[in-house]
N, C-alpha and C positions, 0 to 999 in steps of 0.2 A: 504494500499499499504506499502511496506517495506521501510525502511529508505534508503536514497541515500548515497552511499559510495564514498569516494574520491578514485577512482580506475579506471582502464581501463578495458573495457569489452573484453573478448576473441572473436576472429573471430567465433569460434564454437558456442558460445552463441548467437551472433548477427545473424548468419545464421539460427539457430533454431528459433529465435524470428521472423525473416522475413518469415520463412516457415509457422509458425503457425498463423500469422496474415495477411490475404490477404489485399492487398492494396485497393481493391475495397470496402471492408467492412468499412475501416476507412474513405476513401475519400467520400463514399456514405452518411456519416452522415452530410457532409457539401455541397455536390454537388449532384444534381439529375443526376444519371448515366443511360444511355440507353445501353443495351447489343447489341453489333454489332459483330457477330461472336465470336471470342475468346477474344475480347477486349470490353471495355466500353468507352463511350464518353459522354461529357457534357460540360457545360459552365465553362471556367477556373475561379477558385476562386482567381487567382492572378492578373487578369486584367479584365477590362470591355470589353465584347464582345457580339455580338448578335447571331452569328453563332458558334456552338461548335467546338473548335479546341483542346480541352483537352482530352487526351486519357489515359486510365488505362489498364495495362496489368498485370494480376495476374501471368501468367506463367513466365514472365520475372521479375516480382516483382518491376515494376517502373511505374510512371506516367510521361507524357510528354505533354507540350503544344506547338503546332506548331505556335501559335500566338506570345507569349511572350518568349518562350524558357524555361519556368519553368520545372524543371526535378528533380526527386529524387525517393527515396524509401519510405516505410511506415514511417520510423523514421523521415526522412526529412520532410514529410508532416505534421506530428504532431508538429515538431519543428517550421516550418514556419507559420502554421495557428493558433497555440495556444500560441506562444510566450514563449515556454519552451526551456530549454537548452537540449543538446544532452542526458546527463545522465537522466534528468527528463523525457524526451520522452521515453527513453528505459524502465525506471522504470514503467511508466504508461502502456505501451504496454505489458510489462511482466506481470503486474497484470491482464490485460485483457486476456492474453493467459494462465494464470495459471502457469507461469514459475517463479521460485525463482531466484532472482538476486544473482549470486555467490558472496561469501565473499572473499575479497582479502587476508585476513590473520586472524589468531586467535586474534592478538592484535587489528586489525581494527574491528573485530566482537565484541570484548569486548567494545570498545569505542562506537560502534554503539548502542549496547544494553544499555549502560549508557545514551547516548544521548536520546534514545527513552523513557527511564523512566523519564528523566528530562523534556522532552516535556510535559509529562502528569502532572508533578509537576507544570510547568509553567501554564498550562491550569487551574489547580485547584486554583492557586494563582490569576489568572486573574478573574475567576468567583467570588472569595471572594471579590476582589476590587469592582467589579460590584455590589455585594450585599451591600457593605458599602455605595456606592453612592446612592442606592435606599432606604437605611434605614434612621433611625432618625438622625444619625450622618452626613448625607450627605446634609443637608439643605444648608449650606454655599456654598458647591461645586455646587449644583444645581442652586443656585442664580447666581453664577459666569457664569455658562453655559448659563443661560437665558440672562444675560447681553451681552454675546458674540454672541447672535443670533443663537445658534445652535438648530435645531429641534430635537424632540425625536428620529426620525428615524436615524438621523445622529449620535446621541450619541450611539444608539444601534449598528449601522453599524460599528463604530470605537471602540466599546466596551470600552468606557471610564469608569473609576472607581475612587475609593477614597482610599488613604492610610490615615487612621484616625490619629488624634493627639495623642491618647493614645498609648504608646509603649507596645509591648508584645502581642497585640491581634492577629496579623498575625501568629506569631510562635505558640501560644497556639491553634489557630484554625487548623493549618496545622498538628500539632502533633496529634490532636484529630482525624484527617482523616488518620492517619497512615504514614504521611510524616515526616521523621526524620530531625534533625537539619543539618546534613551534606548535605542532598539534598538541603535544603534551602540556605546553604552557597554556594553550587555549582552553583546555579542559580543567586546568587548575591542579594537576598532580605534580608538576614541577614548577619551580620559580627560578628566575635568572638572578644571579648575584649582582648587586649593584657595584661591588668592588671585588674583582677577581684577583687582587693582589698587585702591589707595585712592582717595578722592575727589579728592585733590590730585595723585595720581600718574598716569602714563600708563595708559590703559585697555588691559588685556590681553584676549586672546580667552578666552571662557568655556571652550572645549574645545581640546585639542591632540591631534594624531594620534599614535598609538602607533608606527607604522612610517613611516619616510621614508628615501628614497635607499637602498632595499634591493631585492634580487632576492627575490621572494616565492614561497614553497612552500606551497600549500594542504595542510592536514592533515585527513584524513578519519577517520570512525569505521569500524567493521567493515563497515558497509553502503555505504560510499562517500560518505556525506554530509559536506560540509565543516564542520568544527567549530572550526578554529583555523588560524593561519598561522605559518610560520616565515620569518624574513627574514635574508638574508645581506648584510652591509654592502658597498656598492660603493665607498665612500670611507673616510676615516679614522674609526674609531669604536672606543671602548673595548670594545664588545660586538660581536664579529665576527658571531655568530649571536644572534638574538633570537626567542623564541617568544611567542605570545599569552599573556596572563595567564589564570589560572583563571577559568572562567565556568560558567554553568549547563550549557553544552554540553561543556566541555573540562576534563579532569582529566589533566594530562600524565603522571602516574605510572601511568595505566591505558591509555595509548594508545601505539601503535607506528606510526611513519611508514610508509606504503605497505601497511598491513595489509590493506585491502580488496582490493587487487589481488594481494597475495602469497598470500592464502588458497587460491584455486583452484589457483594454480601449485604451492603446497606439497602440496596433495592429489594433484595429477597427478604431481609429480616426487618426492615423499617427502622433501623437504629444505626447511629454512628457514635462511637466513643472516642473522645479526644483526650489523650493523656500527654505526659510531659516528655517522654524519652523513647528511644528505640527499643530498649529492653522491655519497657512496659508494653509497648505495642506487640512485640513478639510473644511475651508471656500471655497477654490477653488472647492473641490469636491461637496459641497452642492450647489454651484452656477452653476454647469454644466461643470466643468473641472475635470473629474474623473481621468485623467492621470497625477496626480500631486504627486510628491515625495519630500523628503527633506533629506539632510544629518543630521547626529546626533550630532549637536553641534560643528562640525569642518568644515573647508573648504572642498569643494568637493575633494575627493582623486582620484588617478589614477584608483583604483579598481572600484570606484563608476562611474567614467566616462565610463569605459568599460561596466559596468552593464547597463548604460543608452543606450549605442550604441547597446546593444542586443535588445533593444525595438524599437528605431528609429535611423536614420542616423544622425539627427541634433536636439538633444534635446535643449529646450530653458531654459536658466537660468533666472529666474525672481527675480531681486534683488532690495532691497530698494534703494531709490534714494539718500541716505545720503553718507557721506564720507566713512563710514564703509562698505556700500554696494559696492561702487566702488572699495575699496581696496580688498574686497572679490572677485570681478570679476577679478581683476588683478592677484590674487593668482591662480585662476582657469586657466587663460591664461598660466601662467608659468607651471602648471602641465599638461595642455592639449597638448602644442606644441610638446613635444617629442614623443607623442603617436598618434597624428592625422594621418589619412590615407586618401587616395583619397576617397571621398564620406562620410567620417566620421568626423564630426566637431561639433561645438557648436554655439548657437546663444544666444544673451544677450538682454533681455528686461529690461530697467531701468524705474522704477516708479518715480513719482514726489517725491521730497524731503519731508520726513516726512510721506510718505505712505508706507504701505506694502500691499500684496494682500488682507489680511483680511479687513483692514481699507478701502481700495479703493473699494472693493465690497460692503461693508456696506454703504458707503457714496455716491458712484456714480454708482453702479450696475455692472452686469456682462458684459454688452455691452462695457462699458469703459475699463474693464479689457481686453476684447478681442481686443480692438483697440490697447492697449499698446503691447500686445503680437504680433500683426501683424506687429508692427514696430521694431521687434527685429533685432539687428545688427549682422553681422557675426563676427566670431572670428578674422579675419584679421583686421577688423575695431577696435576691442577692443585692439588688439596688438598695432596698431598704436597709439591709444589714450594713452595707457600705456607708450609707449616709448617717446612720445613728451610731456607728461604731465609736465609742469613747465620748459621746456627746452628753453634756450635762443639761437637763431641762428643768432645773429647779426654779428658774426665774422666768417671768413673762418675756423678758428680752431674749433669753436663750431659746425659749420655745418659738418665738417669732423668727429668730435666726434659723432654726431648724426648718421651719415652714418655708422660709425664703430659699433655703438650700434645696429643699425638695422641688420647689418650682423650677429652680435653675437646672437641676439634674434632668427633670422631665422635659424641660424646654428644648432640649437638643433633638428630641424625637421629631422627625419630619412629617410623618403621616398624622394628619389632624385627628382622625378617629382614634388611632392608637394612643396618641398623646392624651386625649381626653380620658381614655380608659385608665391610663397610668396615673393621671391626676386623681381620679376617683379612688384608685387603689391606694395611692400614697397618703391621701388625706384621710381615708378610712383608717389606715394604720396609725396615722398621727392622732386621730381622735381617740383610738383605743389606748394609745400610749399615754396620752395626757389626761385621760379620763373625761374627755368632753362628752356631754350627753347630746341627745338628738337636737336640742335647741341650739347647741353650740357647734354642731357638726358642719361639715363641709357643705356649703351651698345654701344654708338657711339665711333668710333675709328678715325675719321678724314675723309678725302676725299674718302678713299677707303672702308669705312665702309658701312654697309647696313643701311636702315632706322631704326629709333629708334622704339623699341617695343611700341605698342599702337598707332603708326602712320603708316598706310599702304601706305600713299602717292599715293593712287590710284592703288597700286599694290595688287596682291592677296597674301594671307598668305602662310606660309611655307607648309601647308598641302593641298593647292589647286593647281591644275594643271595650269601651265602657258599656254600661247598660243603656237602655233607651227610655229614660224617665219621661221624656215628652210624649211618649205613646201611652202613658198611664191614663186610663179612662177618667180618673178623677182629677186630671191636671187641667186647670182652668185655661192654660195657655193654648189649648187646642183651638180655641175660638179666635185666636189672634191672627192677624195678617203676618206675612213673612217679615223677618227682621224686627220683630218685637212690637209692632204697632198694634194697639187695641182696635176694636171696631170703631171707636170714636176718634182714633188717631192720637190718643193721649193716654197717659197712665195716671192713676191716683198717686198722690204723694205719700211717701213712707220713708223709712230710714234709708233705704238704698235706692229710692226712686229717682228718676231723672226726667224733668219736663222736656217734652219734645219741642224743638224749635220749629214753629210753623213756617219759617222761611225756607226750610230744607225741602227740596223737591223729592220726597220719598218715593212716590209711585212712579212706575214707568221709566226707571233708569235703563239706559242702554246697556247691553251685555258688556261692552268695553268698560263703561264707568262702574258697573256693578263688580266686575272682576278687580278693578283698581281699588274699590272700596273694601273688598274682602282682604286684599293685601294690607291695606291700611289698618283694618281691624286687627289683623294678626300682629302687625308690628306694634300697634298701640298696646295690645295685651302684654306683649313681652316687655315693653318699657315699664308699664305699670306694675308688672308682676315678675320681677327678676328671678324669684325662686322657681317659677315655671320655666323660665329660660335656662337656668342652671340645671334643673332636673332633666330637661329634654335637649340638652346641648348637643349630644351626639347625633340625635335625629335631625335637629334643625341645621346642623353644620352641613348636611348633605342635601338639604331642601333647596330646590330651584324655584324661584317665583317667576311668574310670567313677565313682569316688568323689570327690565335690567336695573333701573335706578333703585327700585325697592330691593332687588336682589343684593345690590351692593350694601344697602343699609343693613340687611339681615346678616350678611357676613361680618360687617363691622360690629354689630351687636354680639355675635358669637365670639369674635376675637377679643372684645373687651372683657367678656365674662371668662374666657379661657385664661386671660392674664390675671384676673382678680375675681375669683368666684364669690367673694364675700360682699360684693357691692350691693347696697340697698337701692331703692328706687331713685332717690335724689342724687346719689353719687353716680348712678348710671346715666342720668340725664346730664349731669355735669360733664361726664366723659364724652357724651355724644355732642354736646355743645362745643367742646374743645375740638372735635373733629369737623366742626362747621355745619352741624345739623340743627341749629337753633330754629330756623324758619320751618324746617321739616317737622320738628317736635311740636311747634304750634299747630301745624296742620293735623298731625296724627292725634293730638290730644284735644282737638276741637269737638264741640257738640255734633258737628256734621258727621264725624267719624264714630264717636262714642254712642251716638243715637242708634247706630246699627248693631250694637252688641253690648249689652249691659255687662257681660263678663269681662269686657276690656277696661272697665272703670276701676280706679284705684281702690274703692271701698268694697269691691266685690270679693267674695270668698275665693281663695286661691284654687280650690277644687273646681269651682265653676269655670274659672279662667283656664285652668288646665284642660278641662273638657272641651272648651271652645277651640283652644289652640290645636288639640289633637285632631278635631274634625276638619278644621280649615286646612291643616297641613296634609291630612289624608286626601282631601279633595284635590289639592294642587298636585300631589304625587300621582294620583290616578289619572288625571288629565294629561300630565306630562308623559307618564308611562304609555298611555294609549297612543299619543303622538309618536313617541319613540318606537313603539312596537311596529307601527306601520312602516316606518323608514327601515328598521332593521329587518323586517320580514322580506321587504323587497330586495334589500342588499343580499341577504342570505340566499334567497331564491335565485338571484343572478349569479352569485359567486360560489356558493356552497363552501365557504372557507371557515376556518376555525374561529377567527375573530368574530365573524358575523354570528356564528352559532352561540358563542359565549355571550355576546351582547343581547341576543334574542332571549336566551335563558335567563339572563339577569333581569331583563325587563319583565319577563313572565313572573319571576319570583317577587319582584317589587309590586306588581299588580295584585298578586295573591296576598301579600302582607298588608297591602292597603285596603283590600276589599272588606275587611272586617270593621273598618272604621270610616270608610268613605261614605259621604252622603251628598245630596244635592243641596248646596247652600242657597240656591235660588229659592228654595221653598223651606229652608231650615229656620226655625225659631230659636236663635241662640240664647234667649233669655229664659226659655222654658226650663232648662236644667236647674238653674239656680232657684227659680220660683218653686220648683218641686221639692226642694230640700227642706 
């Protein structure tokens, strides 16, 4: 198979590849397919099922499961079932089809050619190290291997070798095989002396070998090609472990030890274990944990985290239980937070102090190791531990400082929904730590606020439909006209009554003006009831209003509350005024708007306000989903591509979620709910 290039593939090449490789031929290697007309069917490889719902269509070039929704073309199938990246899948299929992967440029082609030759050099060097381990000079290294409890098949599987004590042997052996010194320099196994000795001094060797008197661990790329070495000192050395220097093949911050072999195991088992060193990985693999990998002498990097996520959604970091191990976990938390996404995170398994995976398996067995892995804690818990570690909260100032630190830590999360969830989780923990009760908890605003998050007080959550109190036969509001007007066009005065302004043209509003008024009522309710905004922040952050100007206002409201969830009504108004919304506030809080929804008024009970917001938001979501569904249905019918299907299914799910609360606000009496209480 040709070398993979850092390039983008042309649409013409991908189309030719798809045309040459039938989907059924590739799928049929993993799924027993039965011909049914022009299609094939079988049991889905992506979920457990007893009756076949998986279909393959060669004419259209895709597979689709009506059970779990899995969908894609031949390249997607290889990517999903074999744990390969998109370029690697293309390269493998191109090799099967007899297609040559196009070169991006002459320069890239030259680099690719050089890399190809260096892979061969690396292979020769690895074999030579293996020969030294098996030879007469390898006795000390073999005794060390035996003491570590490694079996012969494990040594062979990981291709362990020996860099001998005597210098110059590697260079001499490679030169004899036709490999020149520059190639050995390029792969990092020899270095050139800066000073080979003066004219009067003793003559020094021009080159010196990077590894000597070390047990050698070949390091491979994702495809199993050797790109570097790690060496464990067998004698006294300041550096117990030593990795190859950076080369054209090797960038240690992007590579994980044992990645090539762990990928398939991760796909089959659904787990990846990240540990600290080579011997831990080998011990785990030998004990029945083949999906084990390790960074190369540094803390886990962002690139390595992304590599882990290509294998599983939540890899487990298995760290030593000492202080250094905990510090390493905290560094990973700092690097992971800015890049975590919904469904992509990390877990942390902490071993007893003084133990690492290798020692724990040797002394207590693999069952104990599995028990510790099963107790792995989520990233959010490790973030909390990191933030409160050694913190004194005895004074209000220190508690406020801790709260500010929590906001700062969570603030680096880029996904808005995930950031909101972390804020809720951190402030729930903060309230539990400081003994705050429900009235002091995260997001409460006083008597007009909604219930605190994590306390439903017997009420349903924001994404659940409320009951339908305005359908109660005993509800006097049934005789009212839409939008709260009585038969006589006015209300009797009471504690929470609001006299109608006779100048407001209530009847016969155009659909456009009515839609704008609904948006205004929603925004007015959120301004007057910040507790409702806080409680439903996650839902409102993804809501799209029909009017772009009001949509901007809604997002600014969300952003203000995200930054400071404890704002009350007046403080929220001040923040909006600072953003230039003074005139808009006058409009939103005017009788012309509040007359259309009693629940929007400041004195209204927060439960009624929450009820109104839920229904208005659901109505807007359903209308938008209906519009989007039409567009996506047409696009999917025309292209039958994976993106179109994903969007279509998402809109379908959105409409299903909204259907329980959606109503027609053109005929909805928003005041009826509160009056029924």
